[in-house]
C-alpha positions in Angstrom: -17.0 0.5 -45.9 -14.8 3.1 -44.1 -12.3 4.7 -46.8 -8.7 4.7 -45.7 -6.2 7.7 -46.5 -3.4 6.8 -48.7 -0.1 6.2 -46.7 2.0 9.2 -46.4 5.5 8.9 -47.8 8.2 9.5 -45.3 10.2 12.7 -45.8 13.4 10.7 -46.8 11.5 8.9 -49.6 9.9 12.3 -50.9 13.5 13.6 -51.2 14.6 10.6 -53.1 17.4 9.3 -50.6 18.9 6.3 -51.6 21.5 4.0 -50.0 23.6 3.7 -53.2 23.8 7.8 -53.4 24.0 8.0 -49.7 27.0 5.5 -49.7 28.7 7.4 -53.1 28.4 10.8 -50.9 30.0 9.3 -47.9 33.1 8.0 -50.1 33.5 11.4 -51.7 33.6 13.1 -48.7 36.3 10.7 -47.4 38.3 10.4 -50.4 37.9 14.1 -51.0 37.3 13.2 -54.8 34.6 11.9 -57.1 37.2 10.0 -59.3 38.5 8.2 -56.0 35.0 7.5 -54.7 33.8 6.2 -58.0 36.9 3.7 -57.9 36.4 2.7 -54.2 32.5 2.0 -54.8 33.3 0.2 -58.2 31.4 2.5 -60.4 32.0 5.1 -63.0 32.8 8.8 -62.4 29.8 10.0 -64.4 27.7 8.0 -62.2 29.0 9.6 -58.8 29.1 13.0 -60.3 25.3 12.6 -61.5 24.0 10.8 -58.2 25.3 13.7 -56.1 24.3 16.6 -58.3 20.6 15.0 -58.6 20.4 14.8 -54.6 21.7 18.3 -54.4 18.9 19.6 -57.0 16.2 17.3 -54.8 17.1 18.9 -51.6 17.9 22.1 -52.7 21.5 22.1 -50.7 25.0 22.1 -52.2 27.0 19.1 -50.3 30.3 19.6 -52.0 32.5 22.3 -53.2 34.0 21.3 -56.4 37.8 22.1 -56.9 39.9 21.3 -60.0 41.8 18.5 -57.9 38.9 17.2 -55.8 36.0 18.1 -53.7 35.1 19.1 -50.1 32.2 19.1 -48.1 30.4 22.3 -47.4 29.2 23.4 -44.1 25.9 21.5 -44.6 27.5 18.5 -46.2 29.5 18.0 -43.1 26.4 17.9 -41.0 24.9 15.5 -43.4 27.7 13.0 -43.7 28.1 12.9 -39.9 24.4 11.8 -39.5 24.9 9.3 -42.4 27.5 7.6 -40.3 24.7 7.1 -37.5 22.6 5.7 -40.3 25.0 3.2 -41.7 26.0 2.1 -38.1 22.5 1.3 -37.4 22.3 -0.5 -40.9 25.5 -2.7 -39.8 23.7 -3.3 -36.6 20.5 -4.5 -38.4 22.8 -6.7 -41.1 24.5 -8.4 -37.9 21.2 -9.0 -36.2 19.9 -10.9 -39.4 23.2 -12.9 -39.3 22.7 -13.7 -36.0 19.1 -15.0 -36.7 20.5 -17.0 -39.6 22.9 -18.7 -37.3 25.9 -18.0 -35.2 25.5 -15.2 -33.2 27.4 -11.9 -34.0 27.1 -8.2 -33.2 28.1 -5.6 -30.9 27.0 -4.5 -27.6 28.2 -1.0 -26.3 28.3 -1.5 -22.3 28.3 1.5 -20.0 29.0 0.5 -16.4 29.5 2.4 -13.1 32.7 1.6 -11.3 31.2 -0.7 -8.5 29.7 -2.7 -11.4 33.4 -3.1 -12.9 35.2 -4.1 -9.7 33.0 -6.8 -8.9 32.1 -10.0 -11.0 31.2 -8.0 -13.9 34.9 -8.7 -15.9 35.1 -12.3 -15.3 31.4 -12.7 -16.6 32.2 -10.4 -19.8 35.5 -12.8 -20.4 33.3 -15.8 -20.3 30.6 -14.2 -22.6 33.2 -13.5 -25.4 34.7 -16.8 -25.0 31.0 -18.3 -25.6 30.3 -15.8 -28.1 33.3 -15.0 -30.3 31.3 -13.2 -32.6 30.2 -10.7 -30.4 32.3 -7.7 -29.5 31.7 -5.8 -26.1 33.0 -2.5 -25.8 32.9 -1.0 -22.1 33.0 2.4 -20.9 33.4 3.1 -17.2 31.1 6.2 -15.9 28.9 7.5 -13.6 25.3 5.7 -13.1 23.5 9.0 -14.2 25.7 9.2 -17.7 25.4 5.6 -18.2 21.8 5.6 -18.2 21.6 8.6 -20.1 23.8 7.1 -22.7 21.3 4.2 -23.3 18.2 6.5 -23.5 20.2 8.8 -26.3 21.3 5.6 -28.2 25.1 5.9 -27.7 24.9 2.8 -25.4 23.0 -0.4 -25.8 23.3 -1.4 -22.1 24.2 0.1 -18.9 24.8 -1.1 -15.4 24.1 1.3 -12.7 23.2 1.9 -9.2 19.5 0.8 -8.4 19.4 4.3 -6.1 19.0 6.1 -9.3 16.7 4.1 -11.6 16.0 5.8 -14.7 12.2 6.2 -15.5 12.3 5.7 -19.3 14.2 2.6 -19.5 13.6 -1.2 -18.7 15.2 -2.0 -15.6 16.6 -5.7 -15.0 17.7 -6.8 -11.4 21.3 -8.2 -11.3 23.3 -8.0 -8.0 23.1 -6.7 -4.6 26.3 -4.4 -3.4 27.6 -4.1 0.0 28.9 -0.8 1.2 31.5 -0.6 3.9 33.8 1.7 5.7 37.2 2.0 5.2 39.6 3.7 7.7 43.2 4.7 8.6 45.2 2.2 10.3 45.5 4.2 13.4 41.6 5.4 13.5 39.9 5.6 16.8 36.9 3.4 15.3 39.2 0.6 14.5 38.1 -1.4 17.6 34.7 -1.5 16.5 33.3 -4.3 14.0 30.8 -2.3 12.7 30.3 1.4 12.1 27.3 3.7 11.8 27.3 7.0 9.4 26.7 9.2 12.3 30.1 7.9 13.9 31.8 9.6 10.7 30.2 13.0 10.8 33.3 14.6 12.1 35.9 12.9 10.3 37.1 14.4 6.9 35.3 12.3 4.3 36.8 11.2 0.8 34.1 10.5 -1.5 33.6 9.9 -5.3 33.2 12.5 -7.9 30.2 14.7 -7.4 27.7 13.3 -9.7 28.6 9.9 -8.6 25.5 7.7 -7.2 27.6 6.6 -4.2 28.1 10.3 -3.2 24.6 11.1 -3.6 23.3 8.0 -1.4 25.5 8.9 1.4 24.9 12.6 1.2 21.0 12.1 1.2 21.4 9.7 4.3 23.3 12.6 6.1 20.9 15.4 4.9 18.0 13.2 6.5 19.9 13.4 9.8 20.2 17.1 9.6 24.1 16.8 9.5 26.5 17.7 6.9 29.7 15.7 5.9 33.5 17.1 6.2 34.1 16.4 2.3 38.1 16.8 2.1 38.2 15.4 -1.2 36.4 14.0 -4.5 38.3 11.1 -6.5 37.5 9.8 -9.6 38.5 6.0 -8.7 38.3 3.6 -6.0 42.2 3.3 -6.2 42.8 7.0 -5.2 40.3 6.6 -2.1 42.0 3.7 -0.7 45.2 5.6 -1.2 44.3 8.8 0.5 42.6 6.9 3.3 45.8 4.7 3.8 47.8 8.1 4.0 45.4 9.1 6.8 43.7 12.1 4.8 40.3 10.9 6.0 37.6 8.0 5.9 35.4 6.9 3.2 32.5 4.3 2.2 33.3 2.0 -0.9 31.7 -1.2 -2.0 33.0 -4.2 -0.4 34.5 -5.6 -3.6 36.5 -2.3 -4.0 37.8 -2.7 -0.3 38.1 -6.4 1.0 40.7 -7.4 -1.9 43.0 -4.5 -1.3 43.2 -4.6 2.8 46.0 -7.4 3.0 48.7 -5.2 2.9 47.8 -3.2 6.1 47.2 0.0 4.5 43.7 0.5 5.8 41.1 -1.3 7.9 37.6 -2.0 6.6 34.8 -2.5 8.9 30.8 -3.3 8.4 28.5 -0.3 7.6 25.7 -0.8 9.9 23.1 1.0 8.0 19.9 -0.3 6.2 21.0 1.2 3.0 24.4 -0.4 2.9 23.0 -2.8 0.6 22.0 -1.2 -2.3 21.0 -2.8 -5.6 23.1 -3.1 -9.1 20.8 -3.1 -11.9 20.7 -3.4 -15.7 19.0 -0.8 -17.9 18.3 -1.2 -21.4 15.8 0.2 -24.1 12.4 -1.9 -24.5 12.9 -5.6 -25.8 11.8 -4.9 -29.1 14.4 -2.3 -29.5 17.5 -4.2 -28.3 19.8 -6.0 -30.9 20.3 -9.9 -30.7 23.8 -9.7 -29.4 22.6 -7.3 -26.4 19.6 -9.9 -25.7 22.2 -12.4 -25.1 24.5 -10.1 -23.3 21.6 -9.6 -21.1 20.6 -13.1 -20.7 24.0 -14.2 -19.6 24.7 -11.6 -17.0 21.5 -12.3 -15.1 21.9 -16.0 -15.2 22.4 -17.0 -11.6 23.3 -13.3 -10.5 20.0 -11.8 -9.6 19.7 -11.1 -5.9 23.3 -12.4 -5.1 25.9 -10.3 -3.4 28.9 -8.6 -5.2 30.6 -8.8 -1.5 34.0 -10.3 -1.2 33.3 -11.6 2.1 
């Protein structure tokens, strides 16, 4: 019979880190007083002082500077408490998952999405989800595809909606929608008589693009580079609204998602034309950590978003 080595205790256990002491440390840091922390946590001043002192002795680091009228965190204490906030946030999410499993879904989903996703059907789907799941809060941050995927990778986001042209290698990818790209032109542009336009037709025009790290800008830069050409990039904007406004004023031409163009063309400020390129239809995808690392609330939101959406187009026309 093969002998088994005794299990190795985790470092946190060997240091004697326990949740009660950690909670008292956070309370003392926020209240800047052991006495106030004791009152807040419904325990005695001596218990707070003893637990903090014992922990400091075990780890060999002073966490608090003691003063006559209170306490303040040392530099090491500030670092430690900032990490404790992450620990307690994870514990809160675990508790919410347990409540969701017990009955009645509850939780928080941090959703990071790039701009093309937020101008399409996403807002309506999120609104329907919050109505159907009142116990789940969805926090939405709009940013580039690369930044959204990175946020999921490092754990500051639970779910990202990104361009399928930049799929991260370390995350699960879930197909969502197809996104149609179109050309927008000033009203007096010479190409306005055409029903569709190729990218090569725009090479000589001043171009209004998205911010430099956006997936959309990277996409048509790659296509122009493959042609051995270079765009005349006059401006880079951080919103579709800014791009539409600059095009309507005659500063240049642009390529935008159809959902960000057609609904705003009715006032005759600019023209929208089909982009006649094979890459003009791109995929929008969800990315998340492995299924076993997703919260119950995140899994519910993913199910809601993909229901009836995979393979559909986000075009408005």
